[in-house]
PDBQT receptor file of N, H, CA, C and O in Angstrom, charges set to zero:
ATOM      1  N   MET A   1      -1.917 237.943  11.639  1.00  0.00    +0.000 N 
ATOM      2  CA  MET A   1      -3.327 237.976  11.977  1.00  0.00    +0.000 C 
ATOM      3  C   MET A   1      -3.888 236.571  12.175  1.00  0.00    +0.000 C 
ATOM      4  O   MET A   1      -4.861 236.378  12.903  1.00  0.00    +0.000 OA
ATOM      5  N   LEU A   2      -3.277 235.616  11.533  1.00  0.00    +0.000 N 
ATOM      6  H   LEU A   2      -2.487 235.773  10.941  1.00  0.00    +0.000 HD
ATOM      7  CA  LEU A   2      -3.766 234.243  11.630  1.00  0.00    +0.000 C 
ATOM      8  C   LEU A   2      -3.463 233.628  12.995  1.00  0.00    +0.000 C 
ATOM      9  O   LEU A   2      -4.273 232.861  13.515  1.00  0.00    +0.000 OA
ATOM     10  N   TYR A   3      -2.314 233.950  13.582  1.00  0.00    +0.000 N 
ATOM     11  H   TYR A   3      -1.655 234.573  13.160  1.00  0.00    +0.000 HD
ATOM     12  CA  TYR A   3      -1.926 233.352  14.864  1.00  0.00    +0.000 C 
ATOM     13  C   TYR A   3      -2.873 233.709  16.011  1.00  0.00    +0.000 C 
ATOM     14  O   TYR A   3      -3.241 232.812  16.770  1.00  0.00    +0.000 OA
ATOM     15  N   PRO A   4      -3.280 234.942  16.175  1.00  0.00    +0.000 N 
ATOM     16  CA  PRO A   4      -4.228 235.237  17.265  1.00  0.00    +0.000 C 
ATOM     17  C   PRO A   4      -5.552 234.487  17.117  1.00  0.00    +0.000 C 
ATOM     18  O   PRO A   4      -6.144 234.067  18.111  1.00  0.00    +0.000 OA
ATOM     19  N   ILE A   5      -6.010 234.322  15.891  1.00  0.00    +0.000 N 
ATOM     20  H   ILE A   5      -5.529 234.663  15.084  1.00  0.00    +0.000 HD
ATOM     21  CA  ILE A   5      -7.257 233.589  15.664  1.00  0.00    +0.000 C 
ATOM     22  C   ILE A   5      -7.078 232.118  16.029  1.00  0.00    +0.000 C 
ATOM     23  O   ILE A   5      -7.961 231.524  16.647  1.00  0.00    +0.000 OA
ATOM     24  N   LEU A   6      -5.952 231.530  15.653  1.00  0.00    +0.000 N 
ATOM     25  H   LEU A   6      -5.235 232.013  15.151  1.00  0.00    +0.000 HD
ATOM     26  CA  LEU A   6      -5.681 230.133  15.999  1.00  0.00    +0.000 C 
ATOM     27  C   LEU A   6      -5.567 229.944  17.509  1.00  0.00    +0.000 C 
ATOM     28  O   LEU A   6      -6.053 228.948  18.047  1.00  0.00    +0.000 OA
ATOM     29  N   ILE A   7      -4.939 230.878  18.186  1.00  0.00    +0.000 N 
ATOM     30  H   ILE A   7      -4.545 231.687  17.750  1.00  0.00    +0.000 HD
ATOM     31  CA  ILE A   7      -4.811 230.793  19.643  1.00  0.00    +0.000 C 
ATOM     32  C   ILE A   7      -6.186 230.868  20.300  1.00  0.00    +0.000 C 
ATOM     33  O   ILE A   7      -6.476 230.106  21.223  1.00  0.00    +0.000 OA
ATOM     34  N   ILE A   8      -7.019 231.769  19.835  1.00  0.00    +0.000 N 
ATOM     35  H   ILE A   8      -6.783 232.388  19.086  1.00  0.00    +0.000 HD
ATOM     36  CA  ILE A   8      -8.372 231.898  20.393  1.00  0.00    +0.000 C 
ATOM     37  C   ILE A   8      -9.175 230.623  20.142  1.00  0.00    +0.000 C 
ATOM     38  O   ILE A   8      -9.873 230.152  21.040  1.00  0.00    +0.000 OA
ATOM     39  N   LEU A   9      -9.088 230.067  18.951  1.00  0.00    +0.000 N 
ATOM     40  H   LEU A   9      -8.521 230.450  18.222  1.00  0.00    +0.000 HD
ATOM     41  CA  LEU A   9      -9.796 228.825  18.653  1.00  0.00    +0.000 C 
ATOM     42  C   LEU A   9      -9.293 227.673  19.519  1.00  0.00    +0.000 C 
ATOM     43  O   LEU A   9     -10.085 226.848  19.974  1.00  0.00    +0.000 OA
ATOM     44  N   ALA A  10      -7.992 227.615  19.749  1.00  0.00    +0.000 N 
ATOM     45  H   ALA A  10      -7.348 228.286  19.380  1.00  0.00    +0.000 HD
ATOM     46  CA  ALA A  10      -7.432 226.569  20.603  1.00  0.00    +0.000 C 
ATOM     47  C   ALA A  10      -7.937 226.700  22.035  1.00  0.00    +0.000 C 
ATOM     48  O   ALA A  10      -8.284 225.698  22.659  1.00  0.00    +0.000 OA
ATOM     49  N   LEU A  11      -7.985 227.911  22.559  1.00  0.00    +0.000 N 
ATOM     50  H   LEU A  11      -7.703 228.726  22.052  1.00  0.00    +0.000 HD
ATOM     51  CA  LEU A  11      -8.480 228.124  23.920  1.00  0.00    +0.000 C 
ATOM     52  C   LEU A  11      -9.958 227.764  24.044  1.00  0.00    +0.000 C 
ATOM     53  O   LEU A  11     -10.375 227.180  25.044  1.00  0.00    +0.000 OA
ATOM     54  N   VAL A  12     -10.740 228.108  23.041  1.00  0.00    +0.000 N 
ATOM     55  H   VAL A  12     -10.401 228.582  22.229  1.00  0.00    +0.000 HD
ATOM     56  CA  VAL A  12     -12.160 227.749  23.050  1.00  0.00    +0.000 C 
ATOM     57  C   VAL A  12     -12.313 226.228  22.994  1.00  0.00    +0.000 C 
ATOM     58  O   VAL A  12     -13.158 225.662  23.688  1.00  0.00    +0.000 OA
ATOM     59  N   GLY A  13     -11.508 225.577  22.181  1.00  0.00    +0.000 N 
ATOM     60  H   GLY A  13     -10.821 226.037  21.618  1.00  0.00    +0.000 HD
ATOM     61  CA  GLY A  13     -11.553 224.112  22.093  1.00  0.00    +0.000 C 
ATOM     62  C   GLY A  13     -11.198 223.441  23.406  1.00  0.00    +0.000 C 
ATOM     63  O   GLY A  13     -11.844 222.470  23.798  1.00  0.00    +0.000 OA
ATOM     64  N   VAL A  14     -10.193 223.938  24.081  1.00  0.00    +0.000 N 
ATOM     65  H   VAL A  14      -9.669 224.727  23.762  1.00  0.00    +0.000 HD
ATOM     66  CA  VAL A  14      -9.811 223.386  25.382  1.00  0.00    +0.000 C 
ATOM     67  C   VAL A  14     -10.937 223.582  26.389  1.00  0.00    +0.000 C 
ATOM     68  O   VAL A  14     -11.236 222.673  27.163  1.00  0.00    +0.000 OA
ATOM     69  N   ALA A  15     -11.555 224.737  26.388  1.00  0.00    +0.000 N 
ATOM     70  H   ALA A  15     -11.312 225.475  25.759  1.00  0.00    +0.000 HD
ATOM     71  CA  ALA A  15     -12.654 225.008  27.321  1.00  0.00    +0.000 C 
ATOM     72  C   ALA A  15     -13.840 224.086  27.058  1.00  0.00    +0.000 C 
ATOM     73  O   ALA A  15     -14.484 223.625  28.001  1.00  0.00    +0.000 OA
ATOM     74  N   ILE A  16     -14.133 223.818  25.810  1.00  0.00    +0.000 N 
ATOM     75  H   ILE A  16     -13.610 224.192  25.044  1.00  0.00    +0.000 HD
ATOM     76  CA  ILE A  16     -15.266 222.960  25.470  1.00  0.00    +0.000 C 
ATOM     77  C   ILE A  16     -14.974 221.506  25.821  1.00  0.00    +0.000 C 
ATOM     78  O   ILE A  16     -15.852 220.798  26.314  1.00  0.00    +0.000 OA
ATOM     79  N   LEU A  17     -13.769 221.063  25.575  1.00  0.00    +0.000 N 
ATOM     80  H   LEU A  17     -13.055 221.637  25.175  1.00  0.00    +0.000 HD
ATOM     81  CA  LEU A  17     -13.429 219.659  25.778  1.00  0.00    +0.000 C 
ATOM     82  C   LEU A  17     -12.931 219.333  27.180  1.00  0.00    +0.000 C 
ATOM     83  O   LEU A  17     -12.686 218.165  27.480  1.00  0.00    +0.000 OA
ATOM     84  N   SER A  18     -12.776 220.315  28.037  1.00  0.00    +0.000 N 
ATOM     85  H   SER A  18     -12.976 221.264  27.794  1.00  0.00    +0.000 HD
ATOM     86  CA  SER A  18     -12.281 220.036  29.387  1.00  0.00    +0.000 C 
ATOM     87  C   SER A  18     -13.306 219.221  30.161  1.00  0.00    +0.000 C 
ATOM     88  O   SER A  18     -14.498 219.237  29.852  1.00  0.00    +0.000 OA
ATOM     89  N   ASN A  19     -12.827 218.519  31.160  1.00  0.00    +0.000 N 
ATOM     90  H   ASN A  19     -11.859 218.507  31.412  1.00  0.00    +0.000 HD
ATOM     91  CA  ASN A  19     -13.685 217.645  31.952  1.00  0.00    +0.000 C 
ATOM     92  C   ASN A  19     -14.604 218.470  32.839  1.00  0.00    +0.000 C 
ATOM     93  O   ASN A  19     -14.160 219.043  33.834  1.00  0.00    +0.000 OA
ATOM     94  N   ARG A  20     -15.856 218.530  32.491  1.00  0.00    +0.000 N 
ATOM     95  H   ARG A  20     -16.217 218.064  31.683  1.00  0.00    +0.000 HD
ATOM     96  CA  ARG A  20     -16.812 219.342  33.247  1.00  0.00    +0.000 C 
ATOM     97  C   ARG A  20     -17.117 218.755  34.617  1.00  0.00    +0.000 C 
ATOM     98  O   ARG A  20     -17.543 219.481  35.515  1.00  0.00    +0.000 OA
ATOM     99  N   ALA A  21     -16.909 217.460  34.792  1.00  0.00    +0.000 N 
ATOM    100  H   ALA A  21     -16.563 216.870  34.063  1.00  0.00    +0.000 HD
ATOM    101  CA  ALA A  21     -17.233 216.821  36.068  1.00  0.00    +0.000 C 
ATOM    102  C   ALA A  21     -16.325 217.290  37.190  1.00  0.00    +0.000 C 
ATOM    103  O   ALA A  21     -16.715 217.246  38.357  1.00  0.00    +0.000 OA
ATOM    104  N   THR A  22     -15.130 217.736  36.862  1.00  0.00    +0.000 N 
ATOM    105  H   THR A  22     -14.813 217.772  35.914  1.00  0.00    +0.000 HD
ATOM    106  CA  THR A  22     -14.201 218.186  37.906  1.00  0.00    +0.000 C 
ATOM    107  C   THR A  22     -13.708 219.598  37.664  1.00  0.00    +0.000 C 
ATOM    108  O   THR A  22     -12.693 220.001  38.231  1.00  0.00    +0.000 OA
ATOM    109  N   ARG A  23     -14.395 220.347  36.845  1.00  0.00    +0.000 N 
ATOM    110  H   ARG A  23     -15.220 220.019  36.384  1.00  0.00    +0.000 HD
ATOM    111  CA  ARG A  23     -13.923 221.678  36.485  1.00  0.00    +0.000 C 
ATOM    112  C   ARG A  23     -13.739 222.577  37.705  1.00  0.00    +0.000 C 
ATOM    113  O   ARG A  23     -12.760 223.321  37.771  1.00  0.00    +0.000 OA
ATOM    114  N   GLU A  24     -14.650 222.526  38.664  1.00  0.00    +0.000 N 
ATOM    115  H   GLU A  24     -15.445 221.922  38.610  1.00  0.00    +0.000 HD
ATOM    116  CA  GLU A  24     -14.556 223.411  39.815  1.00  0.00    +0.000 C 
ATOM    117  C   GLU A  24     -13.883 222.757  41.016  1.00  0.00    +0.000 C 
ATOM    118  O   GLU A  24     -13.727 223.398  42.055  1.00  0.00    +0.000 OA
ATOM    119  N   CYS A  25     -13.485 221.501  40.893  1.00  0.00    +0.000 N 
ATOM    120  H   CYS A  25     -13.612 220.981  40.048  1.00  0.00    +0.000 HD
ATOM    121  CA  CYS A  25     -12.838 220.806  42.006  1.00  0.00    +0.000 C 
ATOM    122  C   CYS A  25     -11.370 221.213  42.103  1.00  0.00    +0.000 C 
ATOM    123  O   CYS A  25     -10.680 221.366  41.095  1.00  0.00    +0.000 OA
ATOM    124  N   ARG A  26     -10.918 221.382  43.330  1.00  0.00    +0.000 N 
ATOM    125  H   ARG A  26     -11.479 221.258  44.148  1.00  0.00    +0.000 HD
ATOM    126  CA  ARG A  26      -9.516 221.697  43.607  1.00  0.00    +0.000 C 
ATOM    127  C   ARG A  26      -9.038 220.723  44.669  1.00  0.00    +0.000 C 
ATOM    128  O   ARG A  26      -9.069 221.024  45.862  1.00  0.00    +0.000 OA
ATOM    129  N   TRP A  27      -8.594 219.548  44.224  1.00  0.00    +0.000 N 
ATOM    130  H   TRP A  27      -8.568 219.303  43.255  1.00  0.00    +0.000 HD
ATOM    131  CA  TRP A  27      -8.230 218.487  45.152  1.00  0.00    +0.000 C 
ATOM    132  C   TRP A  27      -6.878 218.742  45.791  1.00  0.00    +0.000 C 
ATOM    133  O   TRP A  27      -5.915 219.107  45.117  1.00  0.00    +0.000 OA
ATOM    134  N   ARG A  28      -6.819 218.544  47.111  1.00  0.00    +0.000 N 
ATOM    135  H   ARG A  28      -7.601 218.248  47.658  1.00  0.00    +0.000 HD
ATOM    136  CA  ARG A  28      -5.584 218.663  47.888  1.00  0.00    +0.000 C 
ATOM    137  C   ARG A  28      -5.366 217.337  48.601  1.00  0.00    +0.000 C 
ATOM    138  O   ARG A  28      -6.300 216.773  49.172  1.00  0.00    +0.000 OA
ATOM    139  N   GLU A  29      -4.141 216.842  48.570  1.00  0.00    +0.000 N 
ATOM    140  H   GLU A  29      -3.382 217.300  48.107  1.00  0.00    +0.000 HD
ATOM    141  CA  GLU A  29      -3.835 215.554  49.186  1.00  0.00    +0.000 C 
ATOM    142  C   GLU A  29      -3.324 215.754  50.606  1.00  0.00    +0.000 C 
ATOM    143  O   GLU A  29      -2.474 216.607  50.862  1.00  0.00    +0.000 OA
ATOM    144  N   TYR A  30      -3.854 214.955  51.520  1.00  0.00    +0.000 N 
ATOM    145  H   TYR A  30      -4.544 214.262  51.312  1.00  0.00    +0.000 HD
ATOM    146  CA  TYR A  30      -3.402 214.937  52.911  1.00  0.00    +0.000 C 
ATOM    147  C   TYR A  30      -3.030 213.496  53.237  1.00  0.00    +0.000 C 
ATOM    148  O   TYR A  30      -3.869 212.599  53.165  1.00  0.00    +0.000 OA
ATOM    149  N   ARG A  31      -1.774 213.284  53.593  1.00  0.00    +0.000 N 
ATOM    150  H   ARG A  31      -1.092 214.013  53.651  1.00  0.00    +0.000 HD
ATOM    151  CA  ARG A  31      -1.315 211.932  53.891  1.00  0.00    +0.000 C 
ATOM    152  C   ARG A  31      -1.331 211.703  55.392  1.00  0.00    +0.000 C 
ATOM    153  O   ARG A  31      -0.794 212.495  56.166  1.00  0.00    +0.000 OA
ATOM    154  N   ARG A  32      -1.960 210.597  55.787  1.00  0.00    +0.000 N 
ATOM    155  H   ARG A  32      -2.397 209.953  55.159  1.00  0.00    +0.000 HD
ATOM    156  CA  ARG A  32      -2.027 210.210  57.192  1.00  0.00    +0.000 C 
ATOM    157  C   ARG A  32      -1.880 208.707  57.304  1.00  0.00    +0.000 C 
ATOM    158  O   ARG A  32      -2.559 207.956  56.603  1.00  0.00    +0.000 OA
ATOM    159  N   ASP A  33      -1.012 208.274  58.165  1.00  0.00    +0.000 N 
ATOM    160  H   ASP A  33      -0.461 208.884  58.734  1.00  0.00    +0.000 HD
ATOM    161  CA  ASP A  33      -0.844 206.841  58.440  1.00  0.00    +0.000 C 
ATOM    162  C   ASP A  33      -0.656 206.024  57.161  1.00  0.00    +0.000 C 
ATOM    163  O   ASP A  33      -1.187 204.919  57.053  1.00  0.00    +0.000 OA
ATOM    164  N   GLY A  34       0.081 206.546  56.209  1.00  0.00    +0.000 N 
ATOM    165  H   GLY A  34       0.512 207.444  56.297  1.00  0.00    +0.000 HD
ATOM    166  CA  GLY A  34       0.334 205.841  54.962  1.00  0.00    +0.000 C 
ATOM    167  C   GLY A  34      -0.823 205.842  53.983  1.00  0.00    +0.000 C 
ATOM    168  O   GLY A  34      -0.768 205.148  52.968  1.00  0.00    +0.000 OA
ATOM    169  N   ARG A  35      -1.867 206.605  54.261  1.00  0.00    +0.000 N 
ATOM    170  H   ARG A  35      -1.911 207.169  55.085  1.00  0.00    +0.000 HD
ATOM    171  CA  ARG A  35      -3.029 206.684  53.372  1.00  0.00    +0.000 C 
ATOM    172  C   ARG A  35      -3.088 208.058  52.729  1.00  0.00    +0.000 C 
ATOM    173  O   ARG A  35      -2.560 209.028  53.271  1.00  0.00    +0.000 OA
ATOM    174  N   SER A  36      -3.725 208.137  51.584  1.00  0.00    +0.000 N 
ATOM    175  H   SER A  36      -4.155 207.348  51.144  1.00  0.00    +0.000 HD
ATOM    176  CA  SER A  36      -3.911 209.411  50.890  1.00  0.00    +0.000 C 
ATOM    177  C   SER A  36      -5.366 209.832  51.001  1.00  0.00    +0.000 C 
ATOM    178  O   SER A  36      -6.255 209.176  50.458  1.00  0.00    +0.000 OA
ATOM    179  N   LEU A  37      -5.602 210.917  51.699  1.00  0.00    +0.000 N 
ATOM    180  H   LEU A  37      -4.880 211.450  52.140  1.00  0.00    +0.000 HD
ATOM    181  CA  LEU A  37      -6.942 211.482  51.811  1.00  0.00    +0.000 C 
ATOM    182  C   LEU A  37      -6.994 212.709  50.920  1.00  0.00    +0.000 C 
ATOM    183  O   LEU A  37      -6.127 213.578  50.999  1.00  0.00    +0.000 OA
ATOM    184  N   TRP A  38      -8.003 212.780  50.077  1.00  0.00    +0.000 N 
ATOM    185  H   TRP A  38      -8.708 212.074  50.012  1.00  0.00    +0.000 HD
ATOM    186  CA  TRP A  38      -8.165 213.910  49.165  1.00  0.00    +0.000 C 
ATOM    187  C   TRP A  38      -9.327 214.763  49.638  1.00  0.00    +0.000 C 
ATOM    188  O   TRP A  38     -10.404 214.244  49.930  1.00  0.00    +0.000 OA
ATOM    189  N   ARG A  39      -9.116 216.066  49.713  1.00  0.00    +0.000 N 
ATOM    190  H   ARG A  39      -8.241 216.488  49.475  1.00  0.00    +0.000 HD
ATOM    191  CA  ARG A  39     -10.150 217.013  50.129  1.00  0.00    +0.000 C 
ATOM    192  C   ARG A  39     -10.249 218.104  49.070  1.00  0.00    +0.000 C 
ATOM    193  O   ARG A  39      -9.240 218.652  48.629  1.00  0.00    +0.000 OA
ATOM    194  N   CYS A  40     -11.485 218.411  48.668  1.00  0.00    +0.000 N 
ATOM    195  H   CYS A  40     -12.305 217.965  49.027  1.00  0.00    +0.000 HD
ATOM    196  CA  CYS A  40     -11.717 219.463  47.681  1.00  0.00    +0.000 C 
ATOM    197  C   CYS A  40     -11.715 220.811  48.385  1.00  0.00    +0.000 C 
ATOM    198  O   CYS A  40     -12.472 221.023  49.333  1.00  0.00    +0.000 OA
ATOM    199  N   ALA A  41     -10.874 221.713  47.928  1.00  0.00    +0.000 N 
ATOM    200  H   ALA A  41     -10.259 221.542  47.158  1.00  0.00    +0.000 HD
ATOM    201  CA  ALA A  41     -10.787 223.043  48.529  1.00  0.00    +0.000 C 
ATOM    202  C   ALA A  41     -11.998 223.894  48.172  1.00  0.00    +0.000 C 
ATOM    203  O   ALA A  41     -12.276 224.879  48.856  1.00  0.00    +0.000 OA
ATOM    204  N   ALA A  42     -12.725 223.538  47.117  1.00  0.00    +0.000 N 
ATOM    205  H   ALA A  42     -12.499 222.738  46.561  1.00  0.00    +0.000 HD
ATOM    206  CA  ALA A  42     -13.879 224.331  46.693  1.00  0.00    +0.000 C 
ATOM    207  C   ALA A  42     -15.139 223.993  47.479  1.00  0.00    +0.000 C 
ATOM    208  O   ALA A  42     -15.884 224.893  47.868  1.00  0.00    +0.000 OA
ATOM    209  N   CYS A  43     -15.390 222.697  47.720  1.00  0.00    +0.000 N 
ATOM    210  H   CYS A  43     -14.785 221.966  47.405  1.00  0.00    +0.000 HD
ATOM    211  CA  CYS A  43     -16.657 222.318  48.366  1.00  0.00    +0.000 C 
ATOM    212  C   CYS A  43     -16.482 221.534  49.657  1.00  0.00    +0.000 C 
ATOM    213  O   CYS A  43     -17.446 221.371  50.405  1.00  0.00    +0.000 OA
ATOM    214  N   GLY A  44     -15.270 221.040  49.944  1.00  0.00    +0.000 N 
ATOM    215  H   GLY A  44     -14.486 221.172  49.336  1.00  0.00    +0.000 HD
ATOM    216  CA  GLY A  44     -15.027 220.322  51.189  1.00  0.00    +0.000 C 
ATOM    217  C   GLY A  44     -15.254 218.826  51.117  1.00  0.00    +0.000 C 
ATOM    218  O   GLY A  44     -15.139 218.151  52.140  1.00  0.00    +0.000 OA
ATOM    219  N   ALA A  45     -15.572 218.275  49.949  1.00  0.00    +0.000 N 
ATOM    220  H   ALA A  45     -15.666 218.823  49.118  1.00  0.00    +0.000 HD
ATOM    221  CA  ALA A  45     -15.767 216.830  49.823  1.00  0.00    +0.000 C 
ATOM    222  C   ALA A  45     -14.463 216.113  50.134  1.00  0.00    +0.000 C 
ATOM    223  O   ALA A  45     -13.385 216.614  49.813  1.00  0.00    +0.000 OA
ATOM    224  N   GLU A  46     -14.555 214.930  50.764  1.00  0.00    +0.000 N 
ATOM    225  H   GLU A  46     -15.431 214.523  51.024  1.00  0.00    +0.000 HD
ATOM    226  CA  GLU A  46     -13.376 214.145  51.114  1.00  0.00    +0.000 C 
ATOM    227  C   GLU A  46     -13.529 212.727  50.593  1.00  0.00    +0.000 C 
ATOM    228  O   GLU A  46     -14.635 212.188  50.554  1.00  0.00    +0.000 OA
ATOM    229  N   THR A  47     -12.405 212.121  50.190  1.00  0.00    +0.000 N 
ATOM    230  H   THR A  47     -11.507 212.559  50.222  1.00  0.00    +0.000 HD
ATOM    231  CA  THR A  47     -12.412 210.740  49.734  1.00  0.00    +0.000 C 
ATOM    232  C   THR A  47     -10.995 210.193  49.756  1.00  0.00    +0.000 C 
ATOM    233  O   THR A  47     -10.024 210.946  49.833  1.00  0.00    +0.000 OA
ATOM    234  N   GLU A  48     -10.890 208.868  49.687  1.00  0.00    +0.000 N 
ATOM    235  H   GLU A  48     -11.679 208.256  49.624  1.00  0.00    +0.000 HD
ATOM    236  CA  GLU A  48      -9.612 208.191  49.516  1.00  0.00    +0.000 C 
ATOM    237  C   GLU A  48      -9.637 207.501  48.165  1.00  0.00    +0.000 C 
ATOM    238  O   GLU A  48     -10.686 207.039  47.715  1.00  0.00    +0.000 OA
ATOM    239  N   THR A  49      -8.484 207.433  47.521  1.00  0.00    +0.000 N 
ATOM    240  H   THR A  49      -7.632 207.808  47.887  1.00  0.00    +0.000 HD
ATOM    241  CA  THR A  49      -8.405 206.720  46.254  1.00  0.00    +0.000 C 
ATOM    242  C   THR A  49      -7.399 205.600  46.386  1.00  0.00    +0.000 C 
ATOM    243  O   THR A  49      -6.429 205.711  47.136  1.00  0.00    +0.000 OA
ATOM    244  N   SER A  50      -7.627 204.518  45.657  1.00  0.00    +0.000 N 
ATOM    245  H   SER A  50      -8.415 204.427  45.048  1.00  0.00    +0.000 HD
ATOM    246  CA  SER A  50      -6.744 203.363  45.755  1.00  0.00    +0.000 C 
ATOM    247  C   SER A  50      -5.453 203.553  44.972  1.00  0.00    +0.000 C 
ATOM    248  O   SER A  50      -4.451 202.905  45.271  1.00  0.00    +0.000 OA
ATOM    249  N   ASN A  51      -5.462 204.430  43.975  1.00  0.00    +0.000 N 
ATOM    250  H   ASN A  51      -6.276 204.957  43.732  1.00  0.00    +0.000 HD
ATOM    251  CA  ASN A  51      -4.272 204.615  43.147  1.00  0.00    +0.000 C 
ATOM    252  C   ASN A  51      -3.433 205.820  43.559  1.00  0.00    +0.000 C 
ATOM    253  O   ASN A  51      -2.402 206.085  42.941  1.00  0.00    +0.000 OA
ATOM    254  N   GLY A  52      -3.851 206.556  44.586  1.00  0.00    +0.000 N 
ATOM    255  H   GLY A  52      -4.689 206.341  45.088  1.00  0.00    +0.000 HD
ATOM    256  CA  GLY A  52      -3.088 207.712  45.052  1.00  0.00    +0.000 C 
ATOM    257  C   GLY A  52      -3.233 208.950  44.194  1.00  0.00    +0.000 C 
ATOM    258  O   GLY A  52      -2.526 209.936  44.402  1.00  0.00    +0.000 OA
ATOM    259  N   LYS A  53      -4.145 208.910  43.227  1.00  0.00    +0.000 N 
ATOM    260  H   LYS A  53      -4.719 208.109  43.059  1.00  0.00    +0.000 HD
ATOM    261  CA  LYS A  53      -4.374 210.061  42.351  1.00  0.00    +0.000 C 
ATOM    262  C   LYS A  53      -5.686 210.733  42.733  1.00  0.00    +0.000 C 
ATOM    263  O   LYS A  53      -6.557 210.089  43.318  1.00  0.00    +0.000 OA
ATOM    264  N   PRO A  54      -5.843 212.020  42.413  1.00  0.00    +0.000 N 
ATOM    265  CA  PRO A  54      -7.092 212.701  42.763  1.00  0.00    +0.000 C 
ATOM    266  C   PRO A  54      -8.286 212.101  42.023  1.00  0.00    +0.000 C 
ATOM    267  O   PRO A  54      -8.124 211.549  40.935  1.00  0.00    +0.000 OA
ATOM    268  N   PRO A  55      -9.477 212.205  42.598  1.00  0.00    +0.000 N 
ATOM    269  CA  PRO A  55     -10.680 211.681  41.943  1.00  0.00    +0.000 C 
ATOM    270  C   PRO A  55     -10.911 212.341  40.587  1.00  0.00    +0.000 C 
ATOM    271  O   PRO A  55     -10.504 213.478  40.350  1.00  0.00    +0.000 OA
ATOM    272  N   LYS A  56     -11.569 211.602  39.713  1.00  0.00    +0.000 N 
ATOM    273  H   LYS A  56     -11.900 210.679  39.905  1.00  0.00    +0.000 HD
ATOM    274  CA  LYS A  56     -11.845 212.126  38.374  1.00  0.00    +0.000 C 
ATOM    275  C   LYS A  56     -13.256 212.673  38.242  1.00  0.00    +0.000 C 
ATOM    276  O   LYS A  56     -13.608 213.225  37.200  1.00  0.00    +0.000 OA
ATOM    277  N   THR A  57     -14.062 212.530  39.272  1.00  0.00    +0.000 N 
ATOM    278  H   THR A  57     -13.776 212.082  40.119  1.00  0.00    +0.000 HD
ATOM    279  CA  THR A  57     -15.420 213.058  39.247  1.00  0.00    +0.000 C 
ATOM    280  C   THR A  57     -15.646 213.935  40.463  1.00  0.00    +0.000 C 
ATOM    281  O   THR A  57     -14.992 213.769  41.492  1.00  0.00    +0.000 OA
ATOM    282  N   CYS A  58     -16.560 214.854  40.341  1.00  0.00    +0.000 N 
ATOM    283  H   CYS A  58     -17.092 214.989  39.505  1.00  0.00    +0.000 HD
ATOM    284  CA  CYS A  58     -16.894 215.744  41.446  1.00  0.00    +0.000 C 
ATOM    285  C   CYS A  58     -17.716 214.980  42.475  1.00  0.00    +0.000 C 
ATOM    286  O   CYS A  58     -18.652 214.265  42.118  1.00  0.00    +0.000 OA
ATOM    287  N   LEU A  59     -17.375 215.127  43.731  1.00  0.00    +0.000 N 
ATOM    288  H   LEU A  59     -16.615 215.708  44.021  1.00  0.00    +0.000 HD
ATOM    289  CA  LEU A  59     -18.090 214.448  44.808  1.00  0.00    +0.000 C 
ATOM    290  C   LEU A  59     -18.933 215.421  45.614  1.00  0.00    +0.000 C 
ATOM    291  O   LEU A  59     -19.338 215.107  46.733  1.00  0.00    +0.000 OA
ATOM    292  N   ARG A  60     -19.198 216.573  45.074  1.00  0.00    +0.000 N 
ATOM    293  H   ARG A  60     -18.869 216.828  44.165  1.00  0.00    +0.000 HD
ATOM    294  CA  ARG A  60     -19.914 217.634  45.773  1.00  0.00    +0.000 C 
ATOM    295  C   ARG A  60     -21.275 217.171  46.281  1.00  0.00    +0.000 C 
ATOM    296  O   ARG A  60     -21.673 217.541  47.386  1.00  0.00    +0.000 OA
ATOM    297  N   HIS A  61     -21.991 216.376  45.506  1.00  0.00    +0.000 N 
ATOM    298  H   HIS A  61     -21.668 216.076  44.609  1.00  0.00    +0.000 HD
ATOM    299  CA  HIS A  61     -23.351 215.989  45.868  1.00  0.00    +0.000 C 
ATOM    300  C   HIS A  61     -23.438 214.562  46.401  1.00  0.00    +0.000 C 
ATOM    301  O   HIS A  61     -24.525 213.987  46.453  1.00  0.00    +0.000 OA
ATOM    302  N   HIS A  62     -22.313 213.990  46.794  1.00  0.00    +0.000 N 
ATOM    303  H   HIS A  62     -21.430 214.457  46.751  1.00  0.00    +0.000 HD
ATOM    304  CA  HIS A  62     -22.308 212.611  47.291  1.00  0.00    +0.000 C 
ATOM    305  C   HIS A  62     -22.227 212.515  48.807  1.00  0.00    +0.000 C 
ATOM    306  O   HIS A  62     -21.893 211.452  49.329  1.00  0.00    +0.000 OA
ATOM    307  N   GLY A  63     -22.515 213.566  49.513  1.00  0.00    +0.000 N 
ATOM    308  H   GLY A  63     -22.787 214.430  49.089  1.00  0.00    +0.000 HD
ATOM    309  CA  GLY A  63     -22.571 213.581  50.969  1.00  0.00    +0.000 C 
ATOM    310  C   GLY A  63     -21.458 213.053  51.691  1.00  0.00    +0.000 C 
ATOM    311  O   GLY A  63     -21.468 213.048  52.922  1.00  0.00    +0.000 OA
TER     312      GLY A  63
């Protein structure tokens, strides 16, 4: 009985501590001419990053 309660508490903790700034972002990488272009599948925002990793913040409202 203790294990299901611990699992539920762990899932709630992960949900609370997850990064809310990118929770709904679904970044997809498109490589062109040696550059990495990232496009969000949820909202369509596009950006390039210097380190080749997806953005850590949501760009939905940055036009």
